[in-house]
C-alpha positions as CSV (number, residue, x, y, z in Angstrom):
1,S,-17.2,3.3,19.9
2,F,-18.8,0.4,17.9
3,D,-20.5,-1.2,20.9
4,Q,-21.9,2.1,22.1
5,S,-23.3,2.7,18.5
6,V,-24.9,-0.6,18.4
7,R,-26.5,0.1,21.9
8,S,-27.8,3.6,20.7
9,L,-29.0,2.1,17.4
10,S,-31.1,-0.5,19.4
11,K,-32.6,2.1,21.3
12,V,-33.5,4.2,18.2
13,L,-35.1,1.3,16.6
14,A,-36.9,0.1,19.9
15,I,-35.2,-3.4,19.5
16,R,-36.5,-5.9,22.1
17,G,-33.6,-7.5,23.9
18,H,-29.8,-6.7,23.6
19,V,-27.6,-6.7,20.7
20,L,-24.1,-7.6,21.8
21,P,-21.0,-7.9,19.5
22,A,-18.9,-11.1,19.6
23,T,-15.9,-8.9,19.6
24,L,-14.9,-5.2,19.3
25,T,-11.5,-6.2,17.7
26,D,-11.0,-5.1,14.1
27,V,-10.8,-8.4,12.3
28,T,-10.8,-9.7,8.8
29,L,-12.6,-12.8,7.9
30,C,-10.6,-15.2,5.8
31,A,-11.1,-18.6,4.1
32,E,-9.0,-21.5,2.8
33,L,-10.4,-23.1,-0.2
34,A,-10.2,-26.4,-1.2
35,D,-7.6,-25.9,-3.7
36,G,-5.5,-24.2,-1.2
37,T,-6.2,-20.5,-2.3
38,L,-6.6,-17.9,0.7
39,V,-9.4,-15.3,0.3
40,Q,-9.9,-12.3,2.5
41,G,-13.1,-10.4,3.1
42,E,-16.5,-11.6,3.8
43,S,-18.0,-10.6,0.5
44,S,-15.0,-12.0,-1.5
45,I,-15.5,-15.5,0.3
46,P,-18.4,-16.8,-1.8
47,R,-16.9,-15.5,-5.1
48,G,-13.7,-17.7,-4.6
49,G,-14.9,-20.3,-6.9
50,H,-14.1,-23.5,-4.8
51,R,-15.4,-25.2,-1.7
52,I,-14.5,-23.6,1.5
53,K,-12.1,-25.9,3.4
54,R,-12.0,-23.6,6.6
55,V,-12.5,-19.9,7.8
56,F,-10.4,-18.0,10.1
57,L,-10.0,-14.4,11.6
58,K,-7.2,-11.9,11.1
59,P,-5.9,-11.3,13.9
60,S,-6.7,-14.9,15.3
61,R,-6.7,-13.7,18.8
62,C,-9.6,-11.3,19.3
63,L,-11.3,-11.1,22.7
64,P,-15.1,-11.3,23.2
65,L,-17.0,-8.7,25.4
66,P,-17.6,-9.8,29.0
67,E,-21.3,-8.9,28.4
68,T,-21.3,-11.4,25.6
69,L,-19.9,-14.0,27.7
70,A,-22.4,-13.3,30.6
71,A,-25.3,-13.5,28.1
72,I,-24.0,-17.0,27.0
73,R,-23.6,-18.2,30.7
74,N,-27.2,-17.0,31.9
75,A,-29.2,-18.0,28.9
76,D,-31.8,-20.7,28.8
77,A,-31.2,-21.5,25.2
78,V,-28.5,-20.4,22.6
79,V,-29.7,-20.2,19.1
80,L,-27.3,-20.3,16.1
81,G,-28.6,-19.4,12.8
82,P,-30.5,-19.3,10.4
83,G,-27.7,-17.4,8.3
84,S,-24.9,-17.8,6.0
85,L,-22.9,-20.8,7.5
86,Y,-19.3,-19.6,6.8
87,T,-19.7,-15.8,6.7
88,S,-22.4,-15.3,9.4
89,I,-22.5,-18.0,11.9
90,I,-19.3,-19.5,12.1
91,P,-17.0,-16.3,12.5
92,N,-18.6,-15.9,15.8
93,L,-17.3,-19.1,16.9
94,L,-13.5,-18.0,16.0
95,V,-13.6,-15.4,18.7
96,T,-11.5,-16.5,21.7
97,G,-13.4,-17.6,24.4
98,I,-16.8,-18.0,22.6
99,P,-16.5,-21.8,22.0
100,E,-15.5,-22.5,25.6
101,A,-18.4,-20.4,26.8
102,L,-20.8,-22.2,24.9
103,A,-19.5,-25.6,25.9
104,R,-19.7,-24.6,29.7
105,T,-23.2,-23.0,29.6
106,S,-26.1,-24.9,30.9
107,A,-28.3,-23.6,28.2
108,I,-29.2,-25.9,25.4
109,K,-27.6,-25.1,22.1
110,I,-29.8,-25.2,18.9
111,Y,-28.7,-24.9,15.4
112,I,-31.2,-23.5,12.9
113,C,-30.2,-24.9,9.5
114,N,-30.9,-22.9,6.5
115,V,-33.9,-23.9,4.1
116,M,-31.7,-23.2,1.2
117,T,-28.2,-23.9,0.1
118,Q,-26.1,-20.7,-0.8
119,R,-24.0,-20.3,-3.9
120,G,-20.3,-20.0,-3.1
121,E,-20.7,-21.3,0.4
122,T,-22.9,-24.4,0.7
123,G,-23.6,-25.7,-2.8
124,G,-24.6,-29.5,-2.5
125,Y,-24.6,-29.3,1.3
126,T,-27.3,-31.4,3.1
127,A,-28.6,-30.4,6.5
128,S,-25.9,-32.8,8.2
129,S,-23.4,-31.1,6.1
130,H,-24.0,-27.8,7.7
131,L,-24.2,-29.2,11.1
132,R,-20.9,-31.0,10.6
133,A,-19.3,-27.7,9.6
134,I,-20.6,-26.2,13.0
135,L,-19.2,-29.0,14.8
136,N,-15.9,-28.6,13.5
137,Y,-15.6,-25.6,15.6
138,L,-18.1,-26.6,18.4
139,P,-17.2,-30.3,19.0
140,H,-20.0,-32.0,21.3
141,T,-21.7,-28.8,21.9
142,I,-24.8,-28.6,19.8
143,D,-28.0,-30.3,21.3
144,Y,-30.7,-29.9,18.7
145,A,-30.8,-29.1,14.9
146,V,-33.9,-27.7,13.6
147,V,-34.5,-28.6,9.9
148,N,-37.2,-27.8,7.4
149,T,-38.8,-30.8,6.0
150,G,-41.6,-28.9,4.3
151,Q,-41.8,-28.7,0.5
152,I,-40.6,-25.6,-1.6
153,P,-43.2,-24.8,-4.3
154,Y,-41.8,-25.6,-7.7
155,R,-41.8,-22.0,-8.9
156,L,-39.5,-21.1,-6.1
157,R,-37.2,-24.1,-6.5
158,N,-36.7,-23.3,-10.1
159,R,-36.0,-19.6,-9.6
160,Y,-33.6,-20.5,-7.0
161,K,-31.8,-23.0,-9.3
162,L,-31.0,-20.3,-11.6
163,E,-29.2,-18.5,-9.0
164,G,-27.3,-21.6,-7.8
165,A,-29.3,-22.5,-4.8
166,E,-31.4,-25.6,-3.9
167,P,-33.4,-26.7,-1.0
168,V,-31.4,-28.3,1.9
169,A,-31.9,-32.1,2.0
170,P,-33.4,-32.9,5.6
171,D,-31.2,-35.9,6.2
172,L,-32.3,-36.3,9.8
173,D,-30.9,-39.7,10.2
174,E,-27.3,-38.5,9.4
175,I,-27.8,-35.7,12.0
176,E,-28.7,-38.2,14.7
177,K,-25.5,-40.2,13.8
178,L,-23.5,-36.8,14.9
179,G,-24.9,-37.2,18.3
180,V,-27.5,-34.2,17.7
181,A,-31.2,-34.6,18.2
182,A,-32.8,-33.6,14.7
183,V,-36.1,-31.7,14.9
184,G,-37.9,-31.6,11.5
185,G,-41.1,-29.6,10.6
186,D,-42.7,-27.5,7.9
187,L,-41.0,-24.2,8.7
188,V,-41.2,-22.4,5.4
189,Q,-43.2,-19.1,5.0
190,Q,-45.1,-19.2,1.6
191,T,-44.1,-15.8,0.2
192,D,-42.0,-14.8,-3.0
193,V,-38.9,-15.8,-1.5
194,V,-38.0,-18.9,0.6
195,R,-37.6,-18.0,4.3
196,H,-38.3,-19.7,7.6
197,H,-41.7,-18.8,8.9
198,P,-41.1,-16.6,11.8
199,D,-43.9,-17.7,14.1
200,K,-43.3,-21.6,13.3
201,L,-39.6,-21.2,13.9
202,A,-40.0,-19.3,17.1
203,Q,-42.6,-21.9,18.3
204,A,-40.0,-24.5,17.6
205,V,-37.3,-23.1,19.6
206,V,-39.5,-22.0,22.6
207,Q,-40.8,-25.6,22.8
208,L,-37.3,-27.0,23.0
209,A,-36.0,-24.3,25.5
210,L,-39.2,-25.2,27.7
211,A,-38.8,-28.9,27.4
212,A,-35.1,-28.5,28.4
213,K,-36.0,-26.2,31.4
214,G,-38.5,-28.6,32.6
215,N,-36.1,-31.5,32.4
216,N,-33.5,-29.6,34.3
217,E,-36.0,-28.7,36.9
218,R,-37.1,-32.3,37.4
219,T,-33.5,-33.5,37.7
220,S,-32.1,-30.7,39.9
221,P,-31.9,-31.5,43.6
222,S,-34.2,-29.8,46.0
223,K,-33.1,-27.7,48.8
224,S,-33.8,-30.4,51.3
225,D,-31.5,-32.8,49.6
């Protein structure tokens, strides 16, 4: 099965942790574009030529793995992203039961905003635009949004511009207006491509998780209460 294949591959590659699919149902990712056009298939969606209005799954009812729900329930932190907004992150939130599990878990929920926009998906999107799209599927659920505020070298900005991408504007004030705590920082790795620096990003996530865990321990009643 697909699930067993993922587990076996994880062992072969000596992956730390567990890789759990959101669902084992054979689904197709679809999108409704701003002009009303319906597009089917993950690779076809960015080529639709219009802004994405919404994404959905066919069939719409697809059940999650019990292990996936347990992992969400028992987590200290749930991290969404970085990744393609409409074709990598949001599809997981369309699986029946996943949004409810995320709303119920005591784990903090952290959204990692992409450093660059993506042609065909998020052209012209600011950081708050990315977050607003997430909140359409997870209302009142995200606690923190981690956003890069560091500068992208001109040579890379120019190259990405030719590919239809640009740095995501870090409008932290607008994020705060959405009821989500904005966490900014220089998170870019200086290479030939624009990516998050893995160590800086990991440090930001761990610090948020530890801070939240410390707050929970201080506010939890003791056994003698």
